[in-house]
C-alpha positions as CSV (number, residue, x, y, z in Angstrom):
1,X,-19.9,-0.2,7.7
2,X,-19.2,-1.7,11.3
3,X,-19.1,1.3,13.7
4,X,-17.9,-0.6,16.7
5,X,-14.2,-1.2,17.8
6,X,-12.1,-3.9,16.3
7,X,-8.7,-5.1,17.5
8,X,-5.5,-4.1,15.6
9,X,-4.0,-6.6,13.8
10,X,-1.5,-8.3,15.8
11,X,1.7,-10.0,14.8
12,X,2.9,-13.3,15.8
13,X,6.5,-14.8,15.5
14,X,7.5,-15.3,11.8
15,X,7.1,-19.3,11.2
16,X,10.3,-21.4,10.3
17,X,10.2,-21.8,6.5
18,X,8.8,-24.8,5.2
19,X,10.8,-27.0,2.4
20,X,10.0,-26.3,-1.1
21,X,6.6,-28.0,-2.0
22,X,5.6,-28.8,1.5
23,X,3.4,-26.7,4.1
24,X,0.3,-24.6,3.5
25,X,0.4,-22.0,0.5
26,X,-0.9,-18.5,1.2
27,X,-3.1,-16.8,-1.1
28,X,-2.9,-13.0,-1.7
29,X,-4.9,-10.8,-3.8
30,X,-4.3,-7.2,-4.7
31,X,-7.3,-5.3,-6.1
32,X,-6.3,-1.7,-7.5
33,X,-8.3,0.7,-9.9
34,X,-8.2,-1.1,-13.2
35,X,-6.1,-3.8,-12.3
36,X,-6.3,-7.1,-10.0
37,X,-3.3,-9.6,-9.1
38,X,-3.2,-12.7,-7.5
39,X,-0.4,-14.9,-6.1
40,X,0.4,-18.2,-4.2
41,X,3.3,-17.8,-1.5
42,X,5.1,-20.0,0.5
43,X,5.8,-19.6,4.4
44,X,9.2,-18.0,3.4
45,X,7.3,-15.2,1.3
46,X,8.3,-16.7,-1.9
47,X,5.9,-16.4,-4.8
48,X,5.1,-19.6,-6.2
49,X,2.7,-18.6,-8.9
50,X,1.0,-15.3,-9.8
51,X,-1.6,-14.0,-12.3
52,X,-3.0,-10.7,-13.3
53,X,-5.9,-9.2,-15.2
54,X,-7.3,-5.9,-15.8
55,X,-10.9,-4.4,-16.2
56,X,-12.1,-1.1,-17.0
57,X,-12.6,1.6,-14.3
58,X,-16.1,2.2,-15.5
59,X,-17.0,-1.5,-15.2
60,X,-19.8,-2.9,-13.5
61,X,-19.3,-5.2,-10.4
62,X,-20.0,-8.1,-12.7
63,X,-17.0,-7.1,-14.5
64,X,-14.8,-6.7,-11.5
65,X,-16.0,-10.2,-10.3
66,X,-15.0,-11.5,-13.9
67,X,-11.4,-10.2,-13.4
68,X,-11.5,-11.6,-9.9
69,X,-12.6,-15.0,-11.3
70,X,-9.6,-15.1,-13.7
71,X,-6.8,-14.6,-11.4
72,X,-8.1,-16.8,-8.7
73,X,-7.8,-20.4,-10.5
74,X,-5.2,-21.4,-8.2
75,X,-3.2,-24.8,-9.1
76,X,-3.6,-25.5,-5.7
77,X,-6.1,-24.4,-3.0
78,X,-4.4,-21.9,-0.3
79,X,-5.1,-22.1,3.3
80,X,-6.8,-18.6,3.1
81,X,-6.7,-15.2,0.8
82,X,-5.5,-12.0,2.0
83,X,-6.7,-9.2,0.0
84,X,-5.0,-6.0,-0.4
85,X,-7.5,-3.4,-1.6
86,X,-7.3,0.3,-2.7
87,X,-9.9,2.7,-0.9
88,X,-11.7,2.6,2.2
89,X,-11.8,-1.1,3.6
90,X,-14.1,-2.3,6.2
91,X,-12.1,-5.3,7.6
92,X,-14.6,-6.3,9.7
93,X,-17.2,-7.3,7.0
94,X,-14.7,-8.0,4.3
95,X,-16.3,-4.9,2.4
96,X,-14.6,-2.3,0.3
97,X,-16.6,1.0,1.0
98,X,-15.1,3.2,-1.6
99,X,-12.5,3.4,-4.4
100,X,-13.1,7.1,-5.6
101,X,-11.7,6.1,-9.2
102,X,-13.9,3.0,-9.4
103,X,-17.7,3.7,-8.8
104,X,-18.7,0.0,-8.9
105,X,-16.4,-0.9,-6.0
106,X,-18.5,1.5,-3.5
107,X,-19.8,-1.3,-0.9
108,X,-18.5,-4.1,-2.9
109,X,-18.5,-7.4,-0.8
110,X,-14.9,-8.6,-2.0
111,X,-14.7,-11.3,0.8
112,X,-17.9,-12.6,0.0
113,X,-17.0,-12.7,-3.8
114,X,-13.6,-14.2,-3.4
115,X,-14.7,-16.9,-0.9
116,X,-17.5,-17.9,-3.4
117,X,-14.6,-18.3,-5.9
118,X,-12.1,-20.0,-4.2
119,X,-13.8,-21.8,-1.0
120,X,-11.5,-20.8,1.2
121,X,-11.5,-18.1,4.1
122,X,-11.0,-14.4,2.8
123,X,-9.3,-11.7,4.9
124,X,-9.4,-8.1,3.5
125,X,-7.6,-5.0,4.5
126,X,-6.7,-1.4,3.2
127,X,-3.7,-2.1,0.8
128,X,-1.1,0.4,2.5
129,X,-1.7,-1.3,5.9
130,X,-1.0,-4.9,4.4
131,X,2.0,-3.4,2.9
132,X,3.6,-2.8,6.0
133,X,2.8,-6.3,7.0
134,X,4.7,-7.5,4.0
135,X,7.8,-5.3,4.9
136,X,7.9,-6.6,8.6
137,X,7.5,-10.3,7.8
138,X,9.8,-10.4,4.8
139,X,11.3,-7.0,4.2
140,X,13.3,-3.9,5.5
141,X,11.1,-3.8,8.6
142,X,12.0,-7.4,9.9
143,X,12.6,-7.3,13.3
144,X,11.3,-3.7,14.3
145,X,8.1,-3.0,16.2
146,X,7.4,0.5,15.0
147,X,7.4,1.9,11.6
148,X,6.1,3.2,8.3
149,X,5.8,1.8,5.0
150,X,5.0,4.2,2.0
151,X,3.3,3.5,-1.4
152,X,4.3,6.1,-4.2
153,X,3.5,6.5,-7.7
154,X,-0.2,6.3,-9.1
155,X,-1.2,5.0,-5.7
156,X,-0.3,6.8,-2.5
157,X,-0.7,5.6,1.1
158,X,1.0,4.7,4.3
159,X,0.7,1.7,6.4
160,X,1.8,2.1,10.4
161,X,3.4,-0.6,12.5
162,X,3.3,1.0,16.2
163,X,4.5,-1.2,19.2
164,X,3.8,-4.4,17.1
165,X,0.5,-3.6,16.1
166,X,-0.8,-2.4,12.6
167,X,-2.9,0.5,13.2
168,X,-6.0,0.0,11.5
169,X,-8.8,2.0,13.4
170,X,-12.4,1.6,12.0
171,X,-12.9,4.3,9.0
172,X,-9.3,5.1,9.0
173,X,-7.6,6.0,5.9
174,X,-4.3,5.7,4.4
175,X,-3.2,9.1,4.5
176,X,-3.5,10.2,0.8
177,X,-6.3,12.4,1.8
178,X,-4.7,14.6,4.4
179,X,-4.7,18.2,3.8
180,X,-1.1,19.5,3.1
181,X,-2.3,22.5,1.3
182,X,-5.4,24.3,2.5
183,X,-6.0,26.2,-1.0
184,X,-4.3,23.4,-3.2
185,X,-5.5,21.6,-6.4
186,X,-9.0,19.7,-6.0
187,X,-8.7,16.1,-5.4
188,X,-10.6,13.1,-6.7
189,X,-12.5,12.9,-3.2
190,X,-13.8,16.6,-3.9
191,X,-11.7,18.1,-1.2
192,X,-8.6,20.4,-2.1
193,X,-5.3,20.3,-0.9
194,X,-4.8,16.6,-0.4
195,X,-1.4,15.1,0.0
196,X,-2.7,12.7,-3.3
197,X,-2.8,15.9,-5.4
198,X,0.8,16.8,-5.0
199,X,2.7,13.7,-4.7
200,X,1.6,11.2,-6.9
201,X,2.5,10.5,-10.7
202,X,-0.4,12.3,-12.1
203,X,0.9,15.4,-10.3
204,X,4.6,14.9,-11.9
205,X,3.2,14.3,-15.4
206,X,1.1,17.3,-15.4
207,X,3.4,19.5,-13.8
208,X,5.9,18.7,-16.5
209,X,3.8,19.3,-19.2
210,X,2.9,22.7,-17.7
211,X,6.4,23.6,-17.6
212,X,7.0,22.5,-21.1
213,X,9.6,19.8,-20.4
214,X,9.6,16.7,-22.8
215,X,10.5,14.2,-19.8
216,X,7.7,12.8,-18.1
217,X,8.8,10.3,-15.7
218,X,10.9,10.1,-12.7
219,X,14.0,8.8,-14.4
220,X,13.6,10.9,-17.3
221,X,13.6,14.0,-14.9
222,X,16.8,13.4,-12.9
223,X,18.6,16.4,-12.4
224,X,15.9,18.6,-13.1
225,X,14.5,21.0,-10.0
226,X,10.9,19.6,-10.6
227,X,12.2,16.1,-9.2
228,X,13.4,18.2,-6.3
229,X,10.0,19.4,-5.5
230,X,8.2,16.1,-6.1
231,X,10.4,14.7,-3.1
232,X,9.5,17.8,-1.1
233,X,5.9,16.8,-1.6
234,X,6.1,13.5,-0.8
235,X,8.0,14.5,2.2
236,X,5.1,16.5,3.3
237,X,2.7,13.8,4.2
238,X,5.7,11.8,5.8
239,X,6.2,15.1,8.2
240,X,2.8,15.0,9.6
241,X,3.6,10.9,10.4
242,X,6.5,11.5,11.8
243,X,5.1,14.3,13.9
244,X,2.3,12.0,15.3
245,X,3.8,8.6,15.7
246,X,7.7,9.1,15.3
247,X,8.1,5.9,13.5
248,X,11.8,6.5,12.8
249,X,11.9,4.2,9.9
250,X,10.0,5.0,6.5
251,X,10.1,2.2,3.5
252,X,9.4,3.5,0.5
253,X,8.0,1.7,-2.4
254,X,6.9,2.1,-6.1
255,X,7.9,5.0,-7.9
256,X,10.4,6.4,-5.3
257,X,12.6,3.5,-5.9
258,X,13.2,4.8,-9.8
259,X,14.4,8.1,-8.6
260,X,17.8,6.2,-7.2
261,X,19.7,7.3,-4.3
262,X,19.6,11.1,-5.0
263,X,15.8,11.0,-4.8
264,X,15.7,9.1,-1.4
265,X,18.1,11.0,-0.1
266,X,16.4,14.3,-0.7
267,X,13.1,12.9,0.6
268,X,14.9,12.0,3.9
269,X,16.5,15.6,4.0
270,X,13.4,17.3,3.7
271,X,11.8,14.9,6.4
272,X,14.7,15.7,8.8
273,X,14.3,19.2,8.3
274,X,10.6,19.9,8.7
275,X,10.1,17.2,11.4
276,X,11.1,17.5,15.1
277,X,12.3,14.8,17.6
278,X,12.8,14.4,21.2
279,X,16.6,14.1,22.4
280,X,17.1,10.6,22.1
281,X,14.6,9.5,19.9
282,X,15.4,7.7,16.4
283,X,16.1,10.2,13.9
284,X,13.5,9.6,11.1
285,X,15.2,7.9,8.0
286,X,13.9,6.6,4.5
287,X,14.7,3.3,2.8
288,X,13.6,2.1,-0.3
289,X,12.1,-1.5,-0.9
290,X,13.3,-2.3,-4.6
291,X,11.5,-5.7,-4.5
292,X,10.8,-7.2,-8.2
293,X,7.2,-6.0,-9.6
294,X,7.0,-4.3,-6.1
295,X,5.4,-7.5,-4.7
296,X,5.0,-6.2,-1.2
297,X,1.3,-5.9,-1.1
298,X,0.9,-9.5,-2.2
299,X,3.6,-10.3,0.9
300,X,1.2,-8.2,3.0
301,X,-1.7,-10.2,2.0
302,X,0.4,-13.2,2.9
303,X,1.2,-12.0,6.1
304,X,-2.5,-11.2,6.8
305,X,-3.2,-14.9,6.4
306,X,-0.3,-15.8,8.6
307,X,-1.6,-13.3,11.4
308,X,-5.0,-15.1,11.0
309,X,-4.4,-18.4,11.2
């Protein structure tokens, strides 16, 4: 891993959208444990083409490369590809350092692999960091210089835009493994009490089963006290982010959108109850991005390409 300093991602003004069928297209790839998606987007952020493939989490690197090859048979060559990856990423070298759920992704040179497949430049960042770029260029964060973008569901993470810069320190993580309970459950990383252990879908399913509930999903659990507890668990990590950076706005993605307005409001209530902010500062608020198929990571990949061009 590169141990030196690298600059934060800097944003440039959003370009005027080119007419359909004109101008460059932007490539985006989202790599998650067991799944990979790719898309071509225009300068307005409209998805023009998409593909998806799965691979076993126990796959060797050759299996992962095969899945990447399957989804990058682009009908038109993109100007470049922005990769939104789970796990810990070394953006300077285009390498995935580790993904706990997929051992073969440890040290995986994804920029080199994708560059060889597509023949175009490849830029890599952590999924949550790029998600905030998607919101900044094309979503609820458009026009803001500071806010947070939050993944919920099977994957948990926070991306931060602060004074116009995406916070991306070398070796920095997405927040999923911040400690919220010193004697809590054991995490996939080996530590105990990580935010991920109480604020993701596996916790919700396990807890519903432990309590003897037939319902297992956030929609099915509407009105049950368990859902209120789940909202509080998600707010736990947001409180820490608010205390440190005071982003004010938190944009939620993924599973949180399925809980509807009561779930969003409960997260915001807990965030405000447990946070403190200076007089005159923006009170923290929560909004939900309900993008179809939750394509914000792909939009973030496109935004990364734009920021590099």
